[in-house]
C-alpha positions in Angstrom: 172.5 170.5 210.1 173.3 169.6 213.8 170.9 166.5 213.8 172.7 165.7 210.4 176.3 165.8 211.7 174.9 163.5 214.5 173.3 161.0 212.6 176.9 160.9 210.4 179.2 160.3 213.6 176.8 157.4 214.5 177.1 156.0 211.4 180.8 156.4 211.1 180.9 155.2 214.9 179.0 152.2 214.2 180.7 151.1 210.9 184.1 151.7 213.1 182.8 149.1 215.6 181.9 146.9 213.1 185.3 146.6 211.4 187.2 146.3 214.8 184.8 143.4 215.9 185.5 141.5 212.2 188.8 142.3 212.0 190.9 142.9 215.2 190.8 139.2 216.7 192.0 137.2 213.9 195.6 137.2 213.2 196.0 138.4 209.9 193.5 141.0 210.6 192.7 143.4 208.2 194.5 141.7 205.6 191.4 139.0 205.3 189.8 142.2 203.4 191.8 140.9 200.5 192.2 137.3 201.1 188.8 136.4 201.1 187.4 137.8 197.9 190.5 136.6 196.3 190.1 132.9 197.6 186.6 132.9 196.7 187.5 134.2 192.8 190.1 131.6 193.2 187.7 128.5 193.7 185.4 130.2 191.1 188.2 130.0 188.4 189.4 126.6 189.0 185.8 125.7 188.9 184.5 127.2 186.1 187.4 128.1 184.1 189.8 125.1 184.6 187.6 122.4 185.2 184.3 123.5 183.4 186.3 125.4 180.7 184.1 128.6 180.5 185.5 131.5 178.5 184.5 135.3 178.6 184.7 136.8 175.2 187.2 139.4 174.7 188.7 139.2 178.1 190.4 137.1 180.1 188.1 134.9 182.2 189.9 135.9 185.7 189.4 139.1 185.0 185.8 138.7 184.3 185.2 136.7 187.5 186.9 139.0 189.5 184.7 142.2 188.1 181.7 139.7 189.1 182.6 138.2 192.3 183.7 141.0 194.1 180.5 143.2 193.6 178.5 140.6 194.2 180.4 139.1 197.4 179.7 143.3 198.7 176.1 143.0 197.7 175.2 139.8 199.4 177.2 140.1 202.6 175.7 143.7 203.1 172.1 142.5 202.8 172.7 139.4 204.5 174.3 141.0 207.7 171.8 143.4 207.4 168.8 141.3 207.7 169.3 140.7 211.5 171.1 143.7 212.5 168.3 145.6 214.5 167.5 142.3 216.2 171.2 142.1 217.3 171.5 145.5 218.3 168.2 146.0 219.8 170.0 146.9 222.8 171.3 149.9 221.2 167.8 151.0 220.1 166.1 152.2 223.3 164.6 155.4 222.4 161.6 155.3 220.0 162.9 157.8 218.0 166.1 156.3 217.4 166.5 156.3 213.9 166.2 152.2 212.9 167.7 152.6 209.8 171.4 153.9 210.9 172.0 150.2 212.2 171.9 149.0 208.5 173.4 151.7 207.0 176.6 151.5 209.2 176.8 147.8 208.1 176.6 148.7 204.3 179.2 151.7 205.0 181.7 149.2 206.6 181.1 146.7 204.2 181.8 149.4 201.3 185.2 150.0 203.0 186.0 146.5 202.7 184.9 146.4 198.7 187.2 148.9 197.9 190.9 147.3 198.2 189.5 144.3 196.2 187.9 146.7 193.7 191.4 148.1 193.1 192.8 145.2 192.6 190.6 144.6 189.6 191.4 148.0 188.6 195.3 147.5 189.0 194.9 143.9 187.3 192.7 145.1 184.6 195.7 148.0 183.5 198.6 145.5 183.9 196.8 142.5 181.7 194.8 144.7 179.0 197.6 147.2 178.7 195.3 149.6 180.0 192.1 151.3 181.5 188.9 152.0 179.1 187.8 155.5 179.0 184.4 154.6 180.8 186.9 154.4 184.3 185.5 158.1 184.6 182.1 155.7 185.3 182.9 153.8 187.9 182.1 156.3 190.7 178.6 156.7 189.2 178.7 152.5 189.4 180.1 152.4 192.8 176.9 155.1 193.7 174.4 153.3 192.1 175.5 149.8 194.0 175.7 151.4 197.4 172.3 152.8 197.1 170.3 149.7 195.7 172.5 147.8 198.1 171.3 150.1 201.0 167.9 150.5 200.3 167.4 146.9 200.3 169.2 146.3 203.5 167.2 148.7 205.7 164.1 147.3 204.0 164.8 143.8 205.0 166.3 144.5 208.4 163.0 146.2 208.9 160.4 143.4 208.2 162.8 141.0 209.7 161.8 142.3 213.3 158.2 141.0 212.3 158.7 138.0 210.0 161.5 136.0 211.2 161.2 133.9 208.5 162.6 136.1 205.9 166.2 135.6 206.6 165.8 132.4 204.9 163.7 133.5 202.1 165.9 135.8 201.4 169.1 133.6 201.4 167.2 130.9 199.0 165.9 134.1 196.9 169.5 135.6 196.2 171.2 131.8 196.2 168.8 132.0 192.5 169.2 135.5 191.7 173.5 134.5 191.9 172.5 132.1 189.0 170.4 134.7 187.2 173.0 137.1 187.0 176.3 136.9 184.9 178.8 136.5 187.7 180.6 133.6 186.1 179.3 133.1 182.7 178.7 135.7 179.6 175.4 137.1 178.3 176.4 135.2 174.9 175.7 132.4 176.4 172.3 132.8 177.8 171.2 134.5 174.5 172.1 131.4 172.6 170.4 129.3 175.1 167.1 131.3 175.8 166.5 133.0 172.8 163.3 135.6 172.5 161.3 136.5 175.1 162.9 134.2 177.9 166.0 136.4 177.2 164.4 139.5 177.1 163.3 138.8 180.8 166.6 137.9 181.3 168.3 140.7 180.7 165.8 143.0 182.4 167.3 141.8 185.6 168.9 145.1 187.1 171.7 143.2 188.5 172.7 142.0 185.4 172.8 145.5 183.9 174.7 146.9 187.2 177.8 143.9 186.4 177.3 144.8 182.8 178.3 148.5 183.7 181.1 147.6 186.2 182.7 145.4 183.5 182.4 148.5 180.9 184.0 150.5 183.8 186.6 148.2 184.3 187.7 146.1 181.3 189.2 147.7 178.1 187.5 146.6 175.2 184.3 144.8 177.1 181.6 147.5 175.7 182.5 146.0 172.1 181.7 142.4 173.2 178.3 143.0 174.4 177.0 145.3 171.5 173.9 143.5 170.1 173.2 141.8 173.2 171.8 144.8 175.4 171.9 148.2 175.2 173.8 151.0 177.4 170.8 153.0 177.6 168.7 150.4 178.2 170.8 149.1 181.6 170.8 152.9 182.5 167.2 153.2 182.3 166.0 149.9 183.9 168.7 150.7 186.9 167.2 154.2 187.5 163.5 152.8 187.4 164.4 150.0 189.7 166.1 152.2 192.6 163.2 154.4 192.3 160.9 151.4 193.2 162.6 150.2 195.7 163.4 153.6 197.2 159.4 153.8 197.5 159.0 150.5 199.2 161.7 151.4 201.5 160.1 154.4 202.8 156.8 153.1 202.7 158.1 150.0 204.9 159.9 152.4 207.4 157.3 155.0 207.8 154.7 152.1 208.6 157.1 150.0 211.0 159.3 152.8 212.9 156.9 153.1 215.2 156.4 149.7 216.6 159.7 148.1 215.9 160.7 148.3 219.6 157.6 146.7 220.6 158.6 143.5 218.3 162.6 143.7 219.7 160.6 143.6 223.5 160.6 140.1 222.9 
């Protein structure tokens, strides 16, 4: 218990340090937590909503965007900042027994704190615009936990691998660009089904991040569940996310156990 308490305190201190470094110097400070995601959504809305006239069936497009962009920004920023975190903090990792995973964990925790205010914006906007929240809002904590676990495991894995393979950062950035367009952040599932029927659509829907955003929207947007019936099933989404988490958990444990003893050797040069 004492060791666990020490680790939790260290995560807290590292997360607070990260937040202070990021927001203590800018003039607007912590206000950027709200401003950055709102500006991102505004840009997407102008491009896709006004210029390209993209629609989301059953819900206002701005809410659809917010419920996709905010979770994606949390996920992407956490992974990108975690990839090089061990290399960037090598001066903190002196002891061979230092639990290296605490560094990316603290980054994901600080980003989760940053993610909560924009998420509350979605909740209150949905409440105001749609005249109420769905009953599935009770599932939101579960969706958050799933999202946090997926982000955490991938962040730890990539941070460990990057120490040995420095090209990984560029590979991940390119892969995330592709993944972004393979995930319904700004377009609807119905568009994909009408364009890619049959086996291609099934391959698309098995993307776990498609399921994750669907769960967010079911929990946040009143009436959204009715708009996706016929496109995918709730239990199918839940099952594939459980399988995905189990898979990346095994990969993360394997990568960490295999590399934790040699990480400091690579960080020494």
